[in-house]
N, C-alpha and C positions, 0 to 999 in steps of 0.2 A: 667463572667456575662452573662446570657442568652440573646439572641437577642430578638427583638420585636416580631418576628414570630416563635419563638422556638416551635416545635411540629406541626406546620402547614404543610399542603401538598398542593401544588399549581400546576395548569395547566396554562401555559402561551402560547397562540398561537402567531404566528408571531415572535417567539423569536430568530430567526436566525440572526437577524441584527436590527440596528436602535433603535427605541423607545422600541420595544418589547424585544430586547436583554437587554437593559439597565434596564428595569423593572424586568425582570427575574433575572438578576444578583443582583439587589438591594434586592429583596425578598429572594433570597438564602443567601445572605450575612447576613441577620437577623435571620438565623436559620431554615428557611423552606426547606423541600424537594421540588424541583421544577422539573417538566417535561417541558423542553423547546421544544414545539412542533413547527415545521415548515413544509414546503411543503413535505419534505422527509417523515414526519410522517403521514400526511394526506392531501389529496387534498380537501380542504374545499369547493370547488365549487360543490362537490358532496354530497348530504345530507346524503347518507348512510356512507360516510367517516367521516363526522362531528359526527354522532351518534356513530360510532365505536370509534372515538377518546375519547369521553366522557366515554364510557364503559371501554376502555383500561386504561385510567387514573385512574379510580376507582380501577380497578384490579391490576395495577402495583404499585400504590401508597398506596393501602390499603383503602384510603378514600381521598376525596378532600374537603378542607375547603376554598381555594381560587382559583377563576377563573378569569383570565385576558385575554380578547380577544383583540389582537392587529393585527391579520392577515389582510392583505388587498392586492388585486392584484396590480401589477405595472400598472400605468396609464400614458398615453401620453397627452401632452397639445393639440394635434390634435384631441383628442376625444371630440369634442364640441357637442352642442346640435343637430346641423344639420349634424353631421358627424359620431358620435359614432354609432357602429353597434349594432344590437340586441344581438349578442353573447357577445360583450364587456359589454353591459348593464347587461345582465343576470349573467355574471361571477362576476361582481362587487357586485351586490346585493346578489349573492349566498354566497360569502365569508364574506362580511361585515355584512349582516343582517340575511340571512337564518341560517348560521352556528352559529351566536351569539344566535339566538333563540333556535336552536336545542340543542346545548351544554348547554346553560343557563337553558333550561327547564329540561334536563336530570340531570344535576348537582344540580339544585334547588330541585327536588324531592329526590335526593340522600341525600342532606344536611337535608332536612325536615325529611325524614324517619329515618336518623341516629342521628337526634337531634344535628346537627352541627350548631353552630353559624357562618355560612359561610359568606364570602364576595365575591362579584363579581364586576368587574371593566371592562368597555367597553371603548375603546378608540374611541372617535368620533372626531369631527372637528368643527372649527369655521364656516365651510361651510354647517353645518346642518341648519343654519339660514341664511346664506348669499351665494347667488350663485357664482360659480366660473367658469362658462362655462365648467364644467365637470359634466353634469347632473346626470350620473350614480353614481358618487362619492358622490355628495351632497345629492341626494335622499337617498342613502343607509345610510349616516350619520344621516340624519333627522329621518329615520326610527329607527336607533339605539337609538336615544335619547328617543323616545317614548317607545321602548322596555325596556329601563332601568327603566322608570317610571312604566310600567305595571308589570315587574318582582318585583320591589321594593314593590309595593302594595300587590301583591300576597304572597311574601315571608316574608315580614316584621313581620307578626304575629308569625312567627317561629324563629324570631331573626336573620334572614338573611338579610344582607344589600347589596344594589345594587346601584352603582353610575357610572357616566361617567367621564372620564378625557378628557379634551379638549386642546390639544397642540396648541400653536401659531405657528409662523413662524420658525420652526426648520428645519435646513438644514442637513439632514442625509447624510451619505456617498453615498447612492444610488441616492438621489436627486441632490447632487453635481455633480455626474458623468453624470447624464442624462439631466438636464436642468437648474440648478442654475448658475447664473453669479454673479461676484462681484458687478455689478451694481444693480442687483436684491436684493442681500443681504443688500446693503446700503439702498434700498428702504424699506425693512423690518424694519431696525433700525429706520428710519425716522418716521414710523407709531407707534412705540412703545413709551410709556411713560418712561420706563426704557431702557436706551441705552446700553444694554448689549446683546451680542448674546446668544439666547436661545440654550440650549443643550438637548440631550436626558436625561442627568442626572437630569436636572431640573424637568422633567416629572416624572422620577423614584422616586425622593424624595417625590413628592406629592402622587404617587402611594403607597409608603410605609406608608404614613399617613392614606390613605384611607383603607389600608389593615390591619392596626393595631387597637388596642383598643383605641388609642388616638382619633379616630374618631367614637367612639362607638354609638353616637346618630346621625350620619350623613348618610342619605340614600335618594334615589330618586333625587340626585343632579347632576348637570353638573359643575365640578370644572374646571375653565379655568386657564391654565398656559400660558400666552401669553405676559407677560411684559407690559400689559396695552395698547393693540392696540387701537388707537383713532378711 
């Protein structure tokens, strides 16, 4: 029996680990050919590298019908509003927002010209609307949210859907290594209506829904996967 995404060709950024890897694996498992792009493929803090990645994806895959943007620079809790450097600010916005725009615009025009009923999915954050004392991260995620809406309006007439997926308190391997503590994980659970630990797979399942025809009339939306944070 063919998978949900049989015949699709997908570019997934930030696919080397964490949520990005889980989404790439889920999309691939449903029959799509997937280019799992990570820092080794393109330094998305450089606009020319982002543009080249989009062009390379079209050339190597033959076409692109699914674009998932999950790449994001490593951030430290010390990078607060009064301490974050301009270089850190610029790097975060370049990867999260500028690259999403550059790749999304290029692939959007490709899908439109080739009459592909494409799907785009940008991974944003609850902190697009709620500050987290990481101003460069929150600002870039807020920008991504509006970018999703603008692309959805522009591409909708061509049958191309654009949505955001908004993960809750998911402790990835990197976060666990860098800053998460058991106490903080318990605090996350206390804030959730559903008292289960969120995982990358929970986000990946939602990404599959948004990438498939099961969500054929859903666009310009931010789909939250957070177990009901109060």
